[in-house]
C-alpha positions as CSV (number, residue, x, y, z in Angstrom):
1,M,96.4,81.2,149.1
2,L,93.6,81.1,151.7
3,H,91.3,84.1,151.6
4,I,89.8,84.7,155.0
5,L,87.0,87.1,155.7
6,A,87.2,88.5,159.3
7,P,84.3,90.9,160.1
8,T,84.9,93.1,163.2
9,D,82.9,95.4,165.4
10,F,86.1,96.2,167.3
11,S,85.0,94.2,170.4
12,N,87.4,92.0,172.2
13,N,85.6,88.9,171.0
14,S,85.8,89.8,167.4
15,Y,89.5,90.6,167.9
16,N,89.9,87.2,169.6
17,A,88.4,85.4,166.6
18,I,90.8,87.1,164.1
19,Y,93.7,86.5,166.5
20,Y,92.7,82.8,166.7
21,A,92.5,82.5,163.0
22,A,95.9,84.1,162.5
23,R,97.4,81.6,164.9
24,L,95.5,78.7,163.5
25,F,96.7,79.4,159.9
26,A,100.1,80.6,160.9
27,D,101.8,78.2,158.4
28,T,99.4,78.9,155.5
29,D,99.7,81.6,152.9
30,S,96.6,83.7,153.8
31,E,95.0,87.0,152.9
32,F,92.9,88.4,155.7
33,H,90.0,90.7,154.7
34,I,89.2,92.6,157.9
35,V,85.8,94.2,157.3
36,H,84.0,96.7,159.4
37,V,80.4,97.7,158.6
38,C,80.5,101.4,159.5
39,G,77.0,102.5,158.4
40,T,74.6,102.5,155.5
41,E,74.5,104.6,152.4
42,G,72.7,107.9,153.0
43,S,73.6,108.2,156.7
44,S,74.1,111.8,157.7
45,D,77.4,111.0,159.5
46,L,78.7,108.5,156.9
47,E,82.0,110.3,156.2
48,S,83.0,110.7,159.8
49,S,82.0,107.0,160.4
50,K,84.3,106.0,157.5
51,L,87.2,108.0,158.9
52,E,86.7,106.5,162.4
53,S,86.4,103.0,160.9
54,T,89.6,103.4,158.9
55,K,91.4,104.6,162.0
56,N,90.2,101.7,164.1
57,L,91.1,99.1,161.4
58,D,94.6,100.4,161.3
59,A,94.9,100.1,165.0
60,L,93.5,96.6,164.9
61,Q,96.1,95.5,162.3
62,H,98.9,96.9,164.4
63,R,97.6,95.2,167.5
64,L,97.4,91.9,165.6
65,I,101.0,92.1,164.3
66,R,102.2,93.0,167.8
67,D,100.3,90.1,169.4
68,V,100.8,87.4,166.8
69,G,104.1,88.5,165.4
70,K,105.0,89.5,161.9
71,N,104.2,86.7,159.5
72,N,105.4,86.9,155.9
73,K,102.8,84.3,154.9
74,H,100.0,86.7,155.9
75,S,98.7,89.8,154.2
76,W,96.0,92.2,155.4
77,K,93.2,94.0,153.5
78,K,91.1,96.5,155.5
79,V,87.7,97.4,154.4
80,S,85.1,99.9,155.7
81,L,81.8,98.7,154.4
82,C,78.7,100.8,154.0
83,S,75.8,98.4,153.9
84,D,73.3,96.3,155.8
85,M,75.2,94.3,158.4
86,A,74.8,90.6,157.6
87,K,73.8,90.9,154.0
88,G,76.7,93.3,153.3
89,I,79.2,90.9,154.7
90,A,77.7,87.9,152.9
91,D,77.7,89.8,149.6
92,Y,81.4,90.7,150.2
93,A,82.2,87.1,150.9
94,K,80.6,86.0,147.6
95,E,81.9,88.9,145.4
96,N,85.5,88.4,146.7
97,D,85.4,84.6,146.6
98,M,86.3,84.0,150.3
99,D,87.4,80.6,151.4
100,L,86.4,81.1,155.0
101,T,84.6,83.6,157.3
102,V,85.8,83.8,160.9
103,I,83.6,85.4,163.6
104,G,83.2,85.5,167.3
105,N,80.1,84.3,169.1
106,K,79.6,87.4,171.2
107,A,79.8,91.1,170.7
108,K,79.2,94.5,172.3
109,E,75.9,93.9,174.1
110,E,75.2,97.7,174.4
111,V,75.1,98.0,170.6
112,K,71.7,97.6,169.1
113,D,72.6,96.1,165.7
114,I,75.4,93.8,166.8
115,L,77.2,91.6,164.2
116,F,77.7,88.6,166.4
117,G,75.8,86.9,169.2
118,N,72.2,86.2,167.9
119,N,73.1,87.7,164.5
120,A,75.8,85.1,164.1
121,M,73.1,82.7,163.0
122,Q,71.8,85.2,160.5
123,L,75.3,85.5,159.1
124,V,75.5,81.7,158.8
125,R,72.2,81.7,156.9
126,E,73.3,84.6,154.6
127,I,76.7,83.2,153.7
128,A,75.8,80.4,151.3
129,H,79.0,79.5,149.6
130,C,81.9,79.4,152.1
131,P,82.4,77.9,155.5
132,V,82.0,79.9,158.7
133,L,84.2,79.4,161.7
134,I,82.8,80.6,165.0
135,I,85.3,81.1,167.8
136,P,83.9,81.0,171.4
137,L,84.2,83.8,173.8
138,E,87.9,84.6,174.5
139,I,89.2,81.0,174.4
140,D,92.9,80.4,174.5
141,F,94.5,79.2,171.3
142,K,95.0,75.5,170.9
143,R,96.0,73.5,167.8
144,V,93.4,71.3,166.2
145,D,94.4,67.7,166.5
146,K,90.8,66.2,166.4
147,M,88.0,67.6,164.2
148,A,84.7,66.0,164.9
149,F,82.0,65.9,162.2
150,A,78.4,65.5,163.4
151,S,75.4,64.5,161.4
152,N,72.3,62.2,161.5
153,Y,72.9,61.6,157.7
154,V,69.3,62.1,156.8
155,R,70.7,64.1,153.9
156,P,73.7,63.0,151.9
157,I,77.0,64.7,152.6
158,H,77.8,65.9,149.1
159,A,81.2,65.9,147.5
160,E,81.7,69.7,148.0
161,S,81.2,69.4,151.7
162,V,83.4,66.4,152.0
163,S,86.2,68.2,150.0
164,A,85.9,71.3,152.3
165,L,86.1,69.1,155.4
166,Q,89.1,67.3,154.1
167,F,90.7,70.5,153.0
168,F,90.6,72.1,156.4
169,S,91.6,68.8,158.1
170,A,94.7,68.6,155.9
171,L,95.4,72.3,156.3
172,L,95.3,71.9,160.1
173,D,97.0,68.5,160.1
174,S,94.1,67.1,162.1
175,V,92.2,63.8,162.1
176,I,88.5,63.7,161.3
177,V,86.3,62.0,164.0
178,P,82.9,61.1,162.4
179,M,80.1,61.4,164.9
180,S,76.8,59.8,164.1
181,I,73.7,61.1,165.9
182,E,71.2,58.2,166.0
183,D,67.5,59.0,165.7
184,D,64.5,57.5,163.9
185,K,64.5,59.7,160.9
186,G,65.0,58.2,157.4
187,K,66.9,55.1,158.8
188,D,67.4,53.3,155.4
189,A,68.6,56.5,153.6
190,S,70.7,57.5,156.6
191,K,72.6,54.2,156.6
192,Q,73.6,54.6,153.0
193,N,74.4,58.3,153.3
194,R,76.6,57.5,156.4
195,A,78.3,54.6,154.6
196,D,79.1,56.8,151.5
197,F,80.5,59.6,153.8
198,L,82.7,57.2,155.8
199,E,84.1,55.7,152.7
200,A,84.9,59.2,151.2
201,I,86.8,60.3,154.3
202,S,88.3,56.9,155.2
203,E,91.9,57.9,154.6
204,S,91.8,60.9,156.9
205,A,89.4,59.8,159.6
206,S,89.5,57.9,162.9
207,K,86.9,55.3,163.9
208,E,83.3,56.4,163.9
209,V,81.6,57.3,167.1
210,K,77.8,56.5,167.4
211,L,75.9,58.6,169.8
212,P,72.4,57.6,171.0
213,V,70.6,60.7,172.2
214,F,69.5,60.4,175.8
215,E,69.1,64.0,177.2
216,G,68.9,66.0,174.1
217,K,71.3,66.5,171.1
218,V,73.0,69.5,172.6
219,N,74.1,67.7,175.8
220,T,75.0,64.6,173.8
221,I,77.3,66.5,171.5
222,L,78.8,68.5,174.4
223,E,79.5,65.4,176.4
224,F,81.1,63.8,173.3
225,V,83.3,66.8,172.7
226,D,84.5,66.8,176.3
227,L,85.0,63.0,176.6
228,W,86.9,62.6,173.3
229,S,89.0,65.8,173.7
230,I,87.7,67.3,170.5
231,D,89.4,70.5,169.3
232,M,86.9,71.6,166.6
233,L,83.3,70.7,165.9
234,C,82.1,70.6,162.3
235,M,78.6,70.4,160.8
236,V,76.9,71.0,157.4
237,Y,74.2,73.6,157.3
238,Y,71.1,72.6,155.3
239,P,68.8,75.6,155.2
240,H,65.6,73.6,154.5
241,H,66.4,70.2,155.7
242,F,68.5,68.8,158.6
243,F,69.5,72.0,160.2
244,L,66.0,73.5,160.0
245,E,65.1,71.4,163.0
246,F,68.3,72.5,164.7
247,I,67.6,76.2,164.1
248,G,63.9,75.8,164.9
249,K,64.6,74.3,168.3
250,G,67.5,76.6,169.0
251,I,70.0,73.8,169.0
252,I,72.6,75.5,166.8
253,K,72.2,78.7,168.8
254,E,72.6,76.7,172.1
255,L,75.6,74.9,170.8
256,N,77.1,78.2,169.7
257,T,76.8,79.6,173.2
258,K,77.9,76.5,175.1
259,L,80.7,75.2,173.0
260,K,84.2,75.9,174.3
261,I,85.9,74.9,171.0
262,P,85.8,76.4,167.5
263,F,82.6,75.6,165.5
264,L,83.1,75.1,161.8
265,I,79.8,75.3,159.8
266,L,80.0,74.1,156.1
267,P,77.4,75.4,153.7
268,D,75.3,73.0,151.6
269,M,77.0,73.5,148.3
270,S,75.1,70.8,146.4
271,N,72.6,73.2,144.8
């Protein structure tokens, strides 16, 4: 069974992410953990916040069943969480051994401590043991036929990440399209890392696409996604290595806001 963590702030975009996941894994035995952070311990209005959260979670589940349809393969667990926003959700993911976390990339802009938007990247950093699937703002559902995997291969793609990529590719019955971002970093090591990765996914992958970077990595990736009709983009998140550059220069954040397809981020599970 697939265990899916679906945080919500009851915005349309968080609902859309859960709806998308329910459609995406319609044929998979799945348990959805719909989690709402309703406050922190010690808050003066905590009890009333919990009651309101429970009421809204019930309404959200009914709406999902109405919109997606009753699915005997799916079960729902509703949780009102009293904790810090990102850390609380990350701790819940770890303690309950989640297989995937699904979030939207936007949220209620009028709320100060939003879960999504800018804080989506904080959540990606906090959740260190399971993949995070980011669903763009209110996109229509589309099955995943092509899943692109992007890297410059400066770091090896470890077996755990390869297994996770192949797992979701098989689950969604999609082909992996390996995308190599060419740059001048660690060329010799990159060649070997790339060769090892391509060999590992050879049975479930299409021909590799090499992308020389002309006008920045974001535009290069976006053009590739559009040109090759990619349905989902996937990358590995290295907190202190490859993606440090991406986060430092805002590339991940920029991709997150500009991508019009789901964005699957795999944690580095090599440590």
